[in-house]
C-alpha positions as a Markdown table, in Angstrom:
| # | Residue | x | y | z |
|---|---|---|---|---|
| 1 | Met | 0.2 | 0.0 | 0.3 |
| 2 | Ala | 2.7 | 2.4 | 0.8 |
| 3 | Ala | 4.6 | 1.9 | -2.4 |
| 4 | Ala | 1.1 | 2.5 | -4.2 |
| 5 | Ala | 1.2 | 5.7 | -2.3 |
| 6 | Ala | 4.6 | 6.6 | -3.3 |
| 7 | Val | 4.2 | 5.9 | -6.9 |
| 8 | Leu | 0.9 | 7.6 | -7.0 |
| 9 | Pro | 2.1 | 11.4 | -7.1 |
| 10 | Ile | 5.1 | 10.3 | -9.6 |
| 11 | Met | 2.3 | 9.2 | -11.9 |
| 12 | Gly | 0.6 | 12.9 | -11.6 |
| 13 | Leu | -2.2 | 11.6 | -9.8 |
| 14 | Thr | -3.4 | 12.3 | -6.5 |
| 15 | Pro | -4.7 | 9.9 | -3.6 |
| 16 | Ile | -8.4 | 9.9 | -3.2 |
| 17 | Pro | -9.2 | 10.6 | 0.6 |
| 18 | Val | -11.3 | 8.1 | 2.4 |
| 19 | Ala | -15.0 | 9.6 | 3.3 |
| 20 | His | -15.7 | 8.7 | 7.4 |
| 21 | Ala | -16.9 | 11.5 | 10.1 |
| 22 | Ser | -16.3 | 13.9 | 11.5 |
| 23 | Phe | -15.0 | 12.0 | 14.8 |
| 24 | Pro | -15.4 | 8.7 | 15.7 |
| 25 | Trp | -18.8 | 7.0 | 16.5 |
| 26 | Gly | -19.7 | 7.7 | 20.3 |
| 27 | Ala | -21.6 | 5.0 | 22.6 |
| 28 | Cys | -25.2 | 4.7 | 22.4 |
| 29 | Gly | -26.6 | 2.7 | 25.4 |
| 30 | Ala | -29.6 | 1.3 | 26.6 |
| 31 | Ser | -30.1 | 5.2 | 28.9 |
| 32 | Ser | -28.3 | 7.2 | 26.3 |
| 33 | Pro | -30.8 | 10.5 | 25.5 |
| 34 | Glu | -32.1 | 10.0 | 22.2 |
| 35 | Asp | -30.5 | 13.5 | 21.6 |
| 36 | Lys | -27.3 | 12.2 | 22.0 |
| 37 | Val | -24.7 | 12.8 | 19.1 |
| 38 | Val | -22.9 | 9.6 | 17.7 |
| 39 | Thr | -21.1 | 11.6 | 15.3 |
| 40 | Thr | -21.0 | 14.0 | 13.1 |
| 41 | Phe | -20.5 | 14.6 | 8.9 |
| 42 | Gly | -20.2 | 18.3 | 8.4 |
| 43 | Glu | -23.1 | 19.5 | 9.8 |
| 44 | Trp | -25.2 | 16.4 | 9.6 |
| 45 | Lys | -25.7 | 14.8 | 13.2 |
| 46 | Leu | -26.3 | 11.3 | 13.7 |
| 47 | Leu | -28.0 | 11.2 | 17.2 |
| 48 | Cys | -29.2 | 7.9 | 19.5 |
| 49 | Gly | -32.6 | 8.6 | 18.2 |
| 50 | Asn | -35.4 | 5.9 | 18.5 |
| 51 | Asp | -37.2 | 3.4 | 16.7 |
| 52 | Arg | -37.9 | 6.1 | 14.0 |
| 53 | Ser | -34.8 | 7.7 | 13.4 |
| 54 | Gly | -31.0 | 7.8 | 13.9 |
| 55 | Tyr | -28.7 | 5.1 | 15.1 |
| 56 | Arg | -31.4 | 2.9 | 17.2 |
| 57 | His | -33.4 | 2.8 | 13.8 |
| 58 | Ile | -30.7 | 2.2 | 11.5 |
| 59 | Gln | -29.5 | -0.3 | 14.3 |
| 60 | Gln | -33.0 | -2.4 | 14.6 |
| 61 | Arg | -34.1 | -1.9 | 11.2 |
| 62 | His | -30.7 | -2.1 | 8.8 |
| 63 | Met | -27.8 | -3.3 | 10.8 |
| 64 | Thr | -28.2 | -6.9 | 9.1 |
| 65 | Asp | -28.0 | -5.5 | 5.7 |
| 66 | Trp | -24.6 | -3.4 | 6.3 |
| 67 | Glu | -23.7 | -6.5 | 8.3 |
| 68 | Asn | -23.7 | -8.6 | 4.6 |
| 69 | Leu | -22.1 | -5.9 | 3.2 |
| 70 | Ala | -19.3 | -5.5 | 5.8 |
| 71 | Ala | -18.5 | -9.5 | 6.0 |
| 72 | Ile | -17.4 | -8.3 | 1.8 |
| 73 | Glu | -14.5 | -6.8 | 3.7 |
| 74 | Gly | -13.8 | -8.3 | 7.0 |
| 75 | Arg | -15.4 | -5.4 | 8.5 |
| 76 | Asn | -17.9 | -4.0 | 11.7 |
| 77 | Trp | -21.1 | -2.7 | 9.9 |
| 78 | Arg | -20.7 | 0.6 | 11.5 |
| 79 | Asp | -17.5 | 1.1 | 9.2 |
| 80 | Ile | -19.4 | 0.2 | 5.8 |
| 81 | Ala | -22.5 | 2.6 | 7.2 |
| 82 | Asp | -20.3 | 5.5 | 8.4 |
| 83 | Met | -18.7 | 5.6 | 4.6 |
| 84 | Ala | -21.8 | 5.5 | 3.0 |
| 85 | Met | -23.3 | 8.1 | 5.3 |
| 86 | Ala | -19.7 | 10.3 | 4.4 |
| 87 | Lys | -19.9 | 9.9 | 0.6 |
| 88 | Ala | -23.5 | 11.0 | 0.4 |
| 89 | His | -22.7 | 14.2 | 2.4 |
| 90 | Asp | -19.3 | 15.1 | 0.9 |
| 91 | Ala | -20.0 | 13.9 | -2.4 |
| 92 | Pro | -23.3 | 13.0 | -3.4 |
| 93 | Asp | -24.2 | 11.5 | -6.4 |
| 94 | Trp | -28.1 | 13.0 | -6.0 |
| 95 | Arg | -29.2 | 14.7 | -3.8 |
| 96 | Gly | -32.9 | 16.3 | -3.4 |
| 97 | Pro | -36.3 | 16.9 | -1.5 |
| 98 | Val | -38.3 | 13.8 | -0.6 |
| 99 | Arg | -41.2 | 14.3 | 1.8 |
| 100 | Asp | -42.4 | 16.2 | 5.1 |
| 101 | Gly | -39.0 | 18.4 | 4.5 |
| 102 | Lys | -36.9 | 15.5 | 4.5 |
| 103 | Tyr | -33.9 | 15.3 | 1.9 |
| 104 | Cys | -32.5 | 12.0 | 0.6 |
| 105 | His | -28.7 | 11.7 | -0.5 |
| 106 | Thr | -27.5 | 9.5 | -2.2 |
| 107 | Gly | -23.3 | 8.3 | -3.2 |
| 108 | Gln | -22.6 | 5.4 | -4.8 |
| 109 | Ile | -19.5 | 3.1 | -2.4 |
| 110 | Tyr | -17.5 | 0.2 | -3.8 |
| 111 | Leu | -16.7 | -2.7 | -1.5 |
| 112 | Val | -13.3 | -4.4 | -2.4 |
| 113 | Asn | -12.5 | -7.8 | -1.5 |
| 114 | Arg | -9.3 | -7.8 | 0.5 |
| 115 | Ala | -7.9 | -11.0 | -0.3 |
| 116 | Thr | -8.3 | -10.3 | -4.0 |
| 117 | Gly | -8.3 | -6.6 | -4.0 |
| 118 | Ala | -11.2 | -6.3 | -6.7 |
| 119 | Ile | -14.4 | -4.6 | -6.5 |
| 120 | Ala | -17.0 | -7.2 | -5.1 |
| 121 | Lys | -19.7 | -5.3 | -4.9 |
| 122 | Thr | -20.8 | -1.8 | -6.0 |
| 123 | Val | -23.5 | -0.5 | -3.5 |
| 124 | Gln | -26.2 | 2.9 | -4.2 |
| 125 | Pro | -27.5 | 3.9 | -0.2 |
| 126 | Thr | -29.9 | 6.0 | 0.7 |
| 127 | Val | -29.6 | 8.5 | 3.7 |
| 128 | Ile | -32.6 | 10.3 | 4.7 |
| 129 | Val | -32.0 | 13.8 | 6.5 |
| 130 | Asn | -34.4 | 16.0 | 8.1 |
| 131 | Ala | -34.3 | 20.3 | 7.3 |
| 132 | Asn | -32.1 | 20.4 | 10.7 |
| 133 | Gly | -29.7 | 18.2 | 9.6 |
| 134 | Val | -30.0 | 15.3 | 11.7 |
| 135 | Ile | -29.9 | 11.9 | 10.2 |
| 136 | Val | -33.3 | 9.7 | 10.2 |
| 137 | Thr | -32.2 | 6.5 | 8.1 |
| 138 | Ala | -29.2 | 4.9 | 6.3 |
| 139 | Tyr | -29.5 | 1.7 | 4.6 |
| 140 | Pro | -28.1 | 0.0 | 1.4 |
| 141 | Gly | -29.3 | 0.2 | -1.7 |
| 142 | Gly | -32.4 | 2.3 | -3.1 |
| 143 | Gly | -30.6 | 5.2 | -3.8 |
| 144 | Cys | -33.1 | 7.3 | -3.8 |
| 145 | Asp | -35.6 | 6.0 | -5.4 |
| 146 | Gly | -38.3 | 7.6 | -4.5 |
| 147 | Arg | -37.3 | 10.9 | -5.5 |
| 148 | Ala | -39.2 | 14.0 | -5.5 |
């Protein structure tokens, strides 16, 4: 990996930064309040939330989907969800209003088989954010299918 990084400047290419949350994810325990900030993506906030929005919603409704993708790279589900939310925030392929003052953001991510180095899967996640910049949900696939 270091050799590749050293060759890139010689070839006139710059490495693409890996998108990720503004700071490491905090804990969201059973007694954590709904408005506790788990992490941020720029001005977006992922709160502990509840069964309808935020970290708890994502964990309850979409964790298995994220885990299936994480298995491709041998990572934790939060790593892949983090990458997807950061991509949707930093460099979305599409964003726009959907309903009820919420906005959909999507940005394609690539999952790499670490053994072969090949792209094993391309995913177009969906991230829904309310007008206050609070993440409502994030799930693999969809790619903002319900675009307004």
